C-alpha positions as CSV (number, residue, x, y, z in Angstrom):
1,X,76.6,55.1,120.3
2,X,79.6,56.5,122.4
3,X,82.7,57.2,121.0
4,X,84.6,54.3,122.6
5,X,82.0,51.8,122.1
6,X,81.8,52.8,118.4
7,X,85.5,52.6,117.8
8,X,85.2,48.8,119.4
9,X,82.4,48.2,117.2
10,X,84.4,49.3,113.8
11,X,87.5,47.8,115.2
12,X,85.7,44.1,115.6
13,X,84.0,44.2,112.5
14,X,86.9,44.9,110.7
15,X,88.9,42.1,112.1
16,X,86.0,39.6,111.0
17,X,86.6,40.8,107.6
18,X,90.4,40.6,107.4
19,X,89.5,36.5,109.2
20,X,86.8,36.4,106.1
21,X,88.9,37.8,103.4
22,X,92.3,35.9,104.3
23,X,90.5,32.5,104.1
24,X,88.9,33.4,101.0
25,X,92.3,34.5,99.4
26,X,93.8,30.9,100.3
27,X,90.8,29.2,99.0
28,X,91.0,31.0,95.8
29,X,94.3,31.2,95.4
30,X,94.5,27.4,95.7
31,X,91.7,26.9,93.0
32,X,92.8,29.0,90.4
33,X,96.3,27.8,90.7
34,X,94.9,24.0,90.0
35,X,92.7,25.2,86.9
36,X,94.9,27.7,85.4
37,X,91.9,30.5,85.6
38,X,93.0,34.2,85.5
39,X,90.0,35.3,86.7
40,X,89.8,33.4,90.0
41,X,93.5,34.4,90.7
42,X,92.5,38.2,90.4
43,X,89.3,37.0,92.4
44,X,91.8,36.1,95.3
45,X,93.9,39.2,94.7
46,X,90.7,41.3,95.0
47,X,89.9,39.7,98.3
48,X,93.5,40.6,99.5
49,X,93.0,44.1,98.8
50,X,89.7,43.9,100.9
51,X,91.6,42.5,103.7
52,X,93.7,45.6,103.2
53,X,90.7,47.8,103.3
54,X,90.0,46.3,106.9
55,X,93.4,47.1,108.0
56,X,92.9,50.4,106.8
57,X,89.8,51.2,108.4
58,X,91.1,49.8,111.9
59,X,94.5,52.3,111.8
60,X,91.9,55.0,110.2
61,X,89.8,54.6,113.3
62,X,92.5,54.6,115.5
63,X,94.0,57.8,114.4
64,X,90.6,59.4,113.9
65,X,90.0,58.5,117.9
66,X,93.2,60.7,118.9
67,X,92.7,63.7,121.0
68,X,92.9,67.2,119.9
69,X,95.9,68.9,120.5
70,X,97.9,71.8,119.5
71,X,98.6,71.1,115.9
72,X,95.2,70.0,115.1
73,X,92.9,71.5,117.9
74,X,89.5,70.3,116.0
75,X,90.6,66.5,116.4
76,X,91.5,64.0,113.6
77,X,88.1,62.8,113.2
78,X,88.3,63.7,109.8
79,X,90.5,61.2,109.0
80,X,87.7,58.9,108.7
81,X,86.9,60.5,105.7
82,X,90.2,59.6,104.2
83,X,90.1,56.3,105.3
84,X,86.8,56.0,103.0
85,X,88.9,57.6,100.3
86,X,91.7,55.0,100.1
87,X,89.1,52.2,100.1
88,X,87.3,54.0,97.3
89,X,90.6,54.0,95.3
90,X,91.5,50.1,96.5
91,X,88.0,49.6,94.7
92,X,88.8,51.2,91.6
93,X,92.1,49.3,91.3
94,X,90.2,46.0,91.7
95,X,88.2,47.1,88.9
96,X,90.9,48.3,86.8
97,X,93.0,45.0,87.3
98,X,89.7,43.1,86.6
99,X,89.3,44.4,83.2
100,X,93.0,44.4,82.5
101,X,93.4,40.5,83.4
102,X,90.0,39.9,81.5
103,X,91.6,41.4,78.2
104,X,94.4,39.2,78.9
105,X,93.0,36.3,78.9
106,X,90.6,37.0,75.8
107,X,93.9,38.3,74.3
108,X,95.4,34.3,75.1
109,X,92.5,32.6,74.4
110,X,92.4,33.6,70.9
111,X,96.0,33.5,70.5
112,X,96.5,29.7,72.2
113,X,93.0,28.7,72.4
114,X,93.4,28.2,76.3
115,X,90.7,27.2,78.3
116,X,90.8,26.9,82.0
117,X,90.1,23.4,83.4
118,X,87.4,23.3,86.5
119,X,87.1,20.5,88.8
120,X,83.4,20.4,90.2
121,X,85.0,20.8,93.8
122,X,86.3,24.0,92.6
123,X,82.7,25.5,91.2
124,X,81.4,24.2,95.0
125,X,84.5,26.4,96.7
126,X,83.5,29.5,94.6
127,X,79.9,28.9,95.1
128,X,80.7,29.1,99.1
129,X,83.0,31.6,98.7
130,X,80.5,34.1,97.0
131,X,77.7,33.5,99.5
132,X,80.3,34.3,102.4
133,X,81.4,37.3,100.6
134,X,77.5,38.6,100.3
135,X,77.2,38.2,104.2
136,X,80.5,40.0,105.0
137,X,79.3,42.8,102.6
138,X,75.8,43.0,104.0
139,X,77.3,42.6,107.7
140,X,79.9,45.5,106.9
141,X,76.8,47.9,105.3
142,X,74.6,47.4,108.6
143,X,77.1,47.6,111.1
144,X,78.3,51.1,108.8
145,X,74.8,52.4,108.9
146,X,73.9,51.4,112.4
147,X,77.1,53.1,114.1
148,X,77.1,55.8,111.3
149,X,80.7,54.5,109.7
150,X,81.6,55.8,106.2
151,X,84.7,53.5,106.2
152,X,82.7,50.4,107.5
153,X,80.0,51.2,104.3
154,X,82.6,51.4,102.0
155,X,84.1,48.1,102.7
156,X,80.4,46.6,102.6
157,X,79.7,47.7,99.5
158,X,83.4,46.6,98.2
159,X,82.2,43.4,99.5
160,X,79.2,43.3,97.5
161,X,81.0,44.4,94.5
162,X,83.4,41.4,95.0
163,X,80.6,39.1,95.3
164,X,79.2,40.2,91.9
165,X,82.6,39.8,90.2
166,X,82.7,36.3,91.7
167,X,79.3,35.5,90.5
168,X,80.5,36.4,87.1
169,X,83.4,34.2,87.9
170,X,81.2,31.3,88.5
171,X,79.2,32.0,85.4
172,X,82.5,31.6,83.6
173,X,83.0,28.2,85.3
174,X,79.7,26.8,84.4
175,X,79.6,27.5,80.5
176,X,83.4,26.6,80.2
177,X,82.9,23.2,82.0
178,X,79.8,22.2,80.6
179,X,79.3,24.0,77.1
180,X,83.2,24.8,76.4
181,X,82.4,28.0,75.3
182,X,85.0,30.5,76.5
183,X,83.0,33.5,78.2
184,X,85.0,34.4,81.5
185,X,86.9,37.2,80.0
186,X,84.1,39.2,78.5
187,X,82.5,38.4,81.8
188,X,85.3,40.0,83.8
189,X,85.1,43.1,81.9
190,X,81.6,44.0,82.4
191,X,82.0,43.3,86.1
192,X,85.2,45.2,86.0
193,X,83.2,48.4,84.7
194,X,80.6,47.8,87.4
195,X,83.1,47.9,90.0
196,X,84.7,51.1,88.5
197,X,81.3,52.8,88.9
198,X,80.8,51.8,92.3
199,X,84.4,52.9,93.1
200,X,83.9,56.3,91.5
201,X,80.3,56.7,93.6
202,X,82.3,55.7,97.1
203,X,85.0,58.2,96.0
204,X,82.2,61.2,95.3
205,X,81.1,60.5,98.8
206,X,83.9,60.6,101.0
207,X,85.5,63.6,98.9
208,X,82.2,65.2,99.1
209,X,82.3,64.9,103.0
210,X,86.3,65.7,103.5
211,X,85.4,69.2,101.2
212,X,82.6,70.0,103.5
213,X,78.8,68.6,103.1
214,X,75.9,70.5,103.9
215,X,74.0,69.0,106.9
216,X,70.6,67.4,105.9
217,X,67.7,69.7,105.9
218,X,65.6,67.9,108.5
219,X,68.6,67.9,111.1
220,X,69.1,71.8,110.3
221,X,65.4,72.2,110.8
222,X,65.5,70.3,114.3
223,X,68.4,72.2,115.6
224,X,66.8,75.9,114.8
225,X,63.8,74.5,116.3
226,X,65.4,73.7,119.5
227,X,67.2,76.6,119.8
228,X,64.2,79.0,119.1
229,X,62.2,76.7,122.1
230,X,65.2,78.4,124.6
231,X,63.4,81.3,126.4
232,X,64.0,84.8,125.2
233,X,65.1,84.0,121.8
234,X,63.2,85.6,119.3
235,X,64.6,83.9,116.1
236,X,67.6,81.6,114.8
237,X,69.5,82.9,111.8
238,X,73.0,82.1,110.5
239,X,73.3,78.6,111.5
240,X,76.5,76.9,110.4
241,X,77.7,73.6,111.4
242,X,80.9,71.8,110.5
243,X,81.7,68.1,111.1
244,X,85.3,67.2,112.8
245,X,84.1,63.5,112.6
246,X,81.5,61.2,114.1
247,X,79.7,63.2,116.4
248,X,82.2,66.1,116.5
249,X,80.6,69.4,115.3
250,X,81.4,72.9,115.5
251,X,79.2,75.8,114.6
252,X,78.1,79.2,115.1
253,X,74.3,80.8,115.3
254,X,72.7,84.1,115.3
255,X,70.0,84.6,117.6
256,X,67.4,87.6,117.6
257,X,66.5,89.0,121.6
258,X,64.6,91.7,122.6
259,X,66.5,95.1,122.1
260,X,65.9,96.1,126.1
261,X,67.6,92.6,127.8
262,X,70.2,93.3,129.8
263,X,74.0,91.8,129.6
264,X,73.0,89.4,132.5
265,X,69.7,88.4,130.7
266,X,71.5,87.7,127.5
267,X,74.3,85.6,128.9
268,X,71.9,83.2,130.5
269,X,70.0,82.6,126.9
270,X,73.6,81.9,125.4
271,X,74.7,79.5,128.2
272,X,71.4,77.7,127.7
273,X,71.9,77.6,123.9
274,X,75.8,76.4,124.5
275,X,74.4,73.7,126.9
276,X,71.7,72.3,124.5
277,X,73.8,72.3,121.7
278,X,76.6,70.3,123.2
279,X,74.7,67.8,125.1
280,X,71.7,67.0,122.5
281,X,73.5,67.5,119.3
282,X,77.4,67.3,119.9
283,X,78.1,70.4,118.9
284,X,80.4,73.4,120.4
285,X,78.5,76.8,119.3
286,X,79.4,80.0,119.5
287,X,76.4,82.5,119.6
288,X,76.1,86.0,118.0
289,X,73.4,88.1,119.2
290,X,71.0,90.3,117.1
291,X,69.3,93.2,119.1
292,X,65.6,93.3,117.2
293,X,63.7,96.5,117.8
294,X,60.8,96.9,115.6
295,X,58.5,97.5,118.3
296,X,57.6,101.2,117.7
297,X,55.0,102.1,114.5
298,X,57.9,103.9,112.6
299,X,60.4,100.7,112.6
300,X,57.6,98.4,111.8
301,X,56.6,100.7,108.7
302,X,60.3,100.5,107.7
303,X,60.5,96.7,107.9
304,X,57.3,96.8,106.0
305,X,58.7,98.6,103.2
306,X,61.9,96.6,103.1
307,X,59.9,93.5,103.2
308,X,58.1,94.7,99.9
309,X,61.4,95.4,98.3
310,X,62.3,92.3,99.2
311,X,59.5,90.3,97.5
312,X,60.7,91.5,93.9
313,X,64.0,89.6,94.6
314,X,63.2,85.7,94.3
315,X,66.3,84.8,95.2
316,X,66.7,86.5,98.7
317,X,65.5,83.7,101.3
318,X,65.5,85.5,104.2
319,X,65.5,89.1,106.3
320,X,66.9,89.1,109.7
321,X,68.7,91.2,112.6
322,X,66.7,94.4,111.6
323,X,67.7,97.3,113.7
324,X,66.9,100.7,113.6
325,X,69.1,103.3,115.3
326,X,67.4,106.5,115.2
327,X,70.4,108.6,117.0
328,X,72.8,107.6,114.4
329,X,69.8,107.5,112.0
330,X,70.5,104.2,110.5
331,X,68.5,101.0,109.5
332,X,70.8,97.7,109.6
333,X,69.9,94.1,108.5
334,X,71.2,91.0,106.7
335,X,70.3,89.2,104.2
336,X,70.2,85.3,102.8
337,X,70.8,85.1,99.3
338,X,70.3,81.7,97.5
339,X,73.4,80.2,95.8
340,X,71.3,80.2,92.5
341,X,72.0,84.1,92.6
342,X,74.9,84.3,90.4
343,X,75.4,87.8,91.4
344,X,74.5,88.2,95.0
345,X,76.5,91.4,95.4
346,X,74.6,93.2,93.0
347,X,71.2,91.9,94.4
348,X,72.0,93.6,97.7
349,X,73.3,96.6,96.0
350,X,70.1,96.9,94.7
351,X,68.0,96.6,97.6
352,X,69.9,98.6,99.8
353,X,69.5,101.4,97.2
354,X,66.1,100.8,97.0
355,X,65.9,101.2,101.0
356,X,68.1,104.0,100.9
357,X,65.4,105.8,98.5
358,X,62.5,104.5,100.5
359,X,64.1,106.3,104.1
360,X,65.6,109.5,103.1
361,X,68.0,110.8,105.6
362,X,69.3,107.1,106.8
363,X,72.4,105.5,106.2
364,X,71.6,101.8,105.3
365,X,73.6,99.3,105.9
366,X,72.9,95.4,104.5
367,X,74.8,92.4,105.2
368,X,75.2,89.7,102.8
369,X,74.9,85.9,104.3
370,X,75.8,82.6,102.6
371,X,72.9,80.1,102.0
372,X,74.3,77.9,104.7
373,X,71.4,75.9,105.6
374,X,68.0,77.2,104.5
375,X,67.3,76.3,101.1
376,X,66.5,72.5,100.2
């Protein structure tokens, strides 16, 4: 889905959430005040925070769609991650308030023997409100997944948690009315803890996106496969991709090419890759070139010797950019080392020393590359 239509869908969905939650606030506040039920009044307050979440989503969506400018040349797409974080905080607030008010209700019950009084119509209203809330939650989650909106997915999760909270409230109402037993405070604490767990989950996901998640391995493999299909590309290495919002990526990659290609031929390859990445993967890609020349037997033997050395270092994931310069008597190559290696620089130095030992008279240059996309 293109950006303008995606933005419209997010705003439309959020407006539906605002209208639904405002109606729920009105009904629950009415029932809660008449029944003298703290849990129902807090449920109404919780729905108010949901309406606020939808407003935040709309504002975040409008801001994230702003054009890049001098101060923020990568655009404002990451504001969506901030929106999800704020919604996560609201979920935590709702869970904390549910626990606090439930404890207050328990204290009041033991001190004063207070019991809320519920009419049948109150129970029906809360039951209908639960169904509406579940519908809103599922609708938001499905829309969020369809258009890849973390904010909508977070709002949908919030709504589903609220429906669970309301279900607890309903159970407390039924037990109080028909068994004259006080339980709503205890149910409220249990549900509040459950909501807190969900809020931390939303925060963890949104903050991870803000820090910079690694792209899914399947997606990375697809990108590499497509790049390797471009005529003249011998290999694809050092792929780095950064997300700056929905379908707004910036990245870099190294490709291996025949050392005998002309600048014009390399230019055509580079342009073909840039066009591919922009049109198919919504990525502005910078391309670096490795001239690969292990074509004669002597160079192939040197490469084989290095591969034998690397086999003794299981944390080394890949070697690329191998080049022998006979005029300068130098050997250069890059190594990708896993994050599992706690001392990658030492590993590189060991391999470099062993390479020099096997190739006397040659200077050896080894570049350490981080594992941005190789490991699972």
